[in-house]
C-alpha positions as CSV (number, residue, x, y, z in Angstrom):
1,M,-127.0,149.7,135.0
2,A,-129.6,148.9,131.8
3,M,-133.3,147.8,132.1
4,F,-134.6,145.6,130.0
5,D,-138.8,144.6,128.6
6,N,-138.5,141.1,129.0
7,N,-142.2,141.9,127.2
8,T,-140.3,142.0,124.3
9,Q,-137.9,139.6,123.9
10,D,-138.6,136.4,121.2
11,I,-139.5,133.3,122.5
12,E,-137.9,130.4,120.5
13,E,-138.9,126.7,120.0
14,W,-135.7,125.0,121.3
15,R,-137.1,121.6,120.8
16,S,-140.5,120.1,119.9
17,G,-142.3,121.3,122.9
18,V,-139.8,123.6,125.0
19,R,-139.9,127.2,124.6
20,T,-137.1,129.5,125.6
21,Q,-137.0,133.5,126.2
22,M,-133.3,134.9,126.6
23,R,-134.1,137.6,129.7
24,V,-130.3,139.0,130.3
25,S,-127.2,137.2,128.3
26,S,-124.0,138.7,127.1
27,I,-126.0,139.9,123.6
28,N,-127.6,143.1,125.6
29,G,-124.4,143.8,127.6
30,S,-124.2,141.3,131.2
31,S,-120.9,140.4,131.9
32,Q,-121.2,137.9,134.8
33,L,-125.4,136.4,134.1
34,C,-127.2,134.7,131.4
35,I,-130.9,134.6,132.8
36,F,-133.7,132.7,130.5
37,D,-136.9,131.4,130.9
38,Q,-138.7,128.0,129.1
39,Y,-142.0,126.9,129.1
40,C,-142.0,123.2,128.7
41,D,-145.1,120.8,127.8
42,P,-145.8,117.7,130.1
43,G,-143.0,115.4,129.8
44,L,-140.5,117.8,127.8
45,G,-137.6,119.7,129.6
46,A,-134.0,119.8,129.2
47,P,-131.7,116.5,128.3
48,L,-129.2,115.3,129.6
49,H,-126.1,118.1,129.8
50,L,-123.0,120.4,132.0
51,H,-121.9,123.8,131.8
52,A,-118.6,125.3,133.4
53,V,-120.0,127.2,135.8
54,E,-123.0,127.0,138.5
55,E,-126.5,127.3,137.4
56,V,-129.7,127.7,138.9
57,L,-132.7,126.4,138.1
58,E,-136.1,128.1,139.8
59,V,-139.8,127.0,139.1
60,I,-141.8,129.8,138.4
61,T,-144.8,127.8,137.8
62,G,-145.2,123.9,137.2
63,Q,-143.7,120.5,138.4
64,A,-140.1,119.6,137.4
65,E,-138.0,116.5,138.4
66,I,-134.4,118.1,138.2
67,W,-131.9,115.9,138.3
68,C,-128.0,116.3,138.8
69,G,-125.6,113.2,139.1
70,D,-127.3,110.7,141.4
71,E,-129.2,112.8,143.1
72,T,-133.3,113.3,142.0
73,H,-135.4,116.7,143.4
74,M,-139.2,117.4,142.6
75,A,-139.4,121.2,142.8
76,T,-142.7,123.2,142.5
77,D,-143.8,127.0,142.1
78,N,-141.2,129.2,143.9
79,Q,-138.8,126.3,144.5
80,S,-135.1,126.3,143.4
81,V,-132.5,124.0,142.5
82,L,-128.1,124.7,142.0
83,I,-126.4,122.5,139.8
84,P,-122.8,122.7,140.4
85,A,-120.9,123.5,137.9
86,G,-119.5,120.7,135.7
87,C,-122.2,118.4,137.3
88,K,-124.6,116.6,134.5
89,H,-127.9,117.6,135.1
90,G,-131.3,118.1,133.3
91,F,-134.9,118.0,134.1
92,R,-138.1,117.3,132.9
93,N,-141.9,118.9,133.1
94,I,-144.2,116.2,135.7
95,G,-146.6,117.8,135.5
96,D,-150.1,118.0,133.2
97,G,-150.0,121.9,132.5
98,I,-147.3,124.0,131.2
99,L,-143.9,124.0,133.0
100,H,-142.4,127.5,133.7
101,I,-138.6,127.1,135.0
102,R,-135.8,130.5,135.1
103,A,-132.1,129.1,134.7
104,T,-129.8,131.3,135.9
105,L,-125.6,131.0,134.1
106,A,-122.9,132.2,136.5
107,A,-121.6,133.5,133.1
108,P,-122.7,135.7,130.4
109,I,-122.5,133.3,127.1
110,F,-125.3,130.3,127.6
111,E,-122.9,127.1,127.1
112,A,-123.9,123.6,127.2
113,T,-122.2,120.2,126.3
114,Y,-124.9,117.4,125.9
115,D,-124.6,114.2,126.2
116,D,-126.8,113.6,122.8
117,R,-124.6,114.8,119.6
118,E,-127.9,115.3,118.1
119,E,-128.8,118.4,120.3
120,L,-128.0,121.8,119.2
121,S,-125.7,123.8,121.1
122,R,-126.5,127.7,121.1
123,R,-124.3,130.4,122.5
124,Y,-125.8,133.7,122.9
125,V,-122.8,136.2,122.7
126,R,-122.5,140.1,121.7
127,P,-122.2,140.3,117.5
């Protein structure tokens, strides 16, 4: 068993207007999960991408438009969307305030393939 104080985790700017706090990953000993929070300014979020594993996107606060394949869902506080492995997806903040969304990936390492080749891919692995 391990305990983490997420109040001490760094918050990184992944792209302008999108800040990310990695909560659990291979870096702090996870062997099966990667969990991170994102804080997105109005109109911003995650561009079209895919993962090789399932992902759950949970809106903590705010309003999100989440798309996966041909489906689109509007999600608000305490609602989640399950993204199947390999499904191209993304989301954006459709509210007026900050969108706080939590992502849980069924892998200890964050890996994504983006349609936009300019997008920086990050990996959170134990050094």
